[in-house]
N, C-alpha and C positions, 0 to 999 in steps of 0.2 A: 051828416052821417057819422056814423061812428066807424072808423076804419077796422075791418075784422083782423084780429091777431092770427097769426098762421098757428096751426097745432102743431106742437114739439111732438115728433114721434119718438117712442122709447127705442133706444139704440137695441139691435138684434144681438142677441147672444151667439158667439160662434161655437159651433160645434167643434168637439174636438176629435170628430170622426176622420177627419183630415190628419191629424197626427198618428193616430191608432193605424191607419192606413200606409202610413211613412214606415211605421215600426213594423209593421206586418212584412213589408215590402223589403226593409233593410234585412231583417231575420231570414226572410226567403232567399235572398240574395248571398247571406252568409253560409245559410246551408248548400246552395248550390256550389258556392266556391269550394266548402270544405269536402263534397261529393267528387267535385273535379280534381281536387288536391290530390286527396286519399286513392283514387283511381288513377292518377298519373304516375309516369315513372319517376317523379322527382321523389315522390314518397316511399319508394322500393328501394330494396337493399341492391346495391349495384356491386359491390364486393366485398369478400369475407377473407381476410388474411389471416393466415395462421403464422405466428413466429416463436422461436424459442425451443422448439421439440428438436431431440436428438435422436430417438428410437421410434416415438410415435408417428403415425402416418396423418397427415394434417386432413384427409378426407374421414378419417375415423373421429377426429376431434370436432370437424364440423358435424359429423352425425350426431354426435353426443349433445354438441350445443343446441342442435335442433334450428340451425340457421343457414339459409341458403340465399343466393342471388336470386331477385324475385319476390321476396318475402315482404313483408311491412315492415319499414324501417323502425316505426313506432310501436310495433305490435308486443316487442320483448326487450325490459329493461336491460342494462348491463349487467346489474346484480345477479338477475335470473339468469344470464347465460353463463356467468361466472361460477354459479351453483351448480349449473349442470356439467360444465366440463371438469369441476372439482371433484366429481364422481369418479374419473378415470384414477385408479390406485396409483399409476405411476407419476402423477402429477402433485408436485407440492404447492405451486403457488400459480395463479392465473389472474390476469389484468384484463380486461374487456375495454376497448376505447370505441366509442360511437362518433363518427365524424360526419355530419350533415353536409351535402346531400349523399346518403346512400353508403359511407364506407364503414366497415366495422373490422377493427383488427383485435385479434385474441393472441395475447402473448402469454406463453406457458413455461413453468420452469419444472422439469422434471427431477425427481429426488436423485441426489448424487448416486453415480456408479460405484461400488465399493468393491465387486469381486464378478466371477463368471464361472458358469458352470457351461460343461461340454458334453454334448451326447455322443452316442457311439457312432452316428454318421457325420460328425464333424459338425452339427449345428451348435452356434454359441448363443447363449441366453445371460445377459446382462441380470446382476443382481443388484437392486438398488439399496438405498440406506432403510427403507423401511420394510423390506424383505420381499419386494415384489419381483418377479421374474419377467423379462420382457426380451422376445426375440430381437438377436442382433445380428444375425446372419451368419456365414461360414468365411466372410473374409475380413472380419474385425481384428484389429490390432489388440491383442491380449495384454493389457498394460497393468491388471491387477490380479491378485490371487485367483486361483481356480478353487472353487467348493465341490469338493466329491464325498460322496458317502451320506450326505445329507437327504432328508425327506423334507418334502416342500411344505408340510404342516408343522416342522419341529419348531416349538417355541425358542429353543436355543439357536437356532438358525437366525431367527428374527432379531435377537439379542446380538448376536454376532454381528449381524449387517449394521444395527445401530451404532455397536462400539466401534466398529472399522471407520465409520462416518465420522468420530469424535477425534480420531487419531491423525496427525499429520501425515499427509501422502509420503513424504520422503522417509518417514519413519518407517513404514511397512513396503516400501518400495521393493525390498528382496524377498518379501514374501512370494512364493510361487503357488503353493498349494496348502489348503487348510481342510483337515479331516476331524469328524466327530470321533472322541474317543471317551466316551463317560466312564467313570469309576463309582464307586459306592459313596467315597469321600467327596467327589465333584462331579456332579451330574453333568457340568458344562466343560468338562475338560475337552481339549482339542489338542490334535498333532498339528503342528505347521512345517512345512518344508520350505526352504530358502533356496534361491538362486545359487546362493554360494556353497552350498551341499551341508547345510546344517539342519540338524530336525530339532524340533521344539516342542515340549510338552509343556502345556499350561492351560489355564482355564479362562473363558471370556470374561468373567468378572473381574479377574485379576491382570489381564492383557493391559489396558493403559498404564497402569503403574509398572509393570514389568518391562515395557518397551525401552526405558533408557539403559536399563542394566544388560538387555538382551542385545542392543545395539552396540554397548561397549564391548561385549564377550564376543562377539562376530568380529570385530574390529582387530582384535589382538590376537585370538585364538585361532587354531587350524580347526576344518571342520570336524564337527563332532555332535554329540547328543546334550543338549541343554535342557534341564527340567526346573522349570521356574512355578513352583506350588507354593506350599507351607515354606519350604526353605529352596534356595536356588544351587543347582548342582550343574557342573559340567564334566563330562566325560569325551575325551578325544576317539574318534575313530581309528586312531594309531596307535596301537597297544604300548608302544615303547616310551610314548609321551604322556600316556594316559596318567601314570602315577603323579607326575608333577604338574597336573593341571587340575583346576578347580575354582569355583566360586565359593564353594563351601562344602567342607569335609563332613557336614551334619548329615547323618542318613535320616531320611524319614521314609513312613511308609506310605506310598501312593494309593 
């Protein structure tokens, strides 16, 4: 009898449904983890620290930034926060640092203070280099010149603030008050009162170049009127010495 040969079965093809199921389960696991993470305290803002401000209130900066403890840490980028804070006119530079988990630091730099104004009730307003005024209270130590007689929207005022910010602080430390005194020839003419009792007539556009001569006169002459426009002149407040003093004897029409 012939032995029967066993019939060889064809290999059964394994279905890929098992791999698909694993993939689906893995994605579901990732989604669940993501939901749990973004709803947990670790994904929330824990602290918002404001640094560098001098006059501005930290709460005001937080409000403008639109971020507070409990908000989503990943909801807003550092760049967007910086752009929001930069809309505050008093701020020149801003840097936002996000440190996971939950810490956000907003470091601001206000424009330099170049002068002050004083209200009738004694309230002091700091005038910044870009012309912005910001409340400084009534107990502020006034170490900059007082601006009086200026309108808030005067373009010459903005130019004056910008000019003062470019002059070394020790060169204008003697200035106590600056008033506008425009003339047909000089729309930006100003009058400066000094702590050493001098009166100075000049123009905003001429002030930087006149500072060295002005300081030299103040150092060697008694109090008087100094005119520094097209020509420089000095006249002492003491009549008997007036004839012997002067930067220039050239008379000019102011």
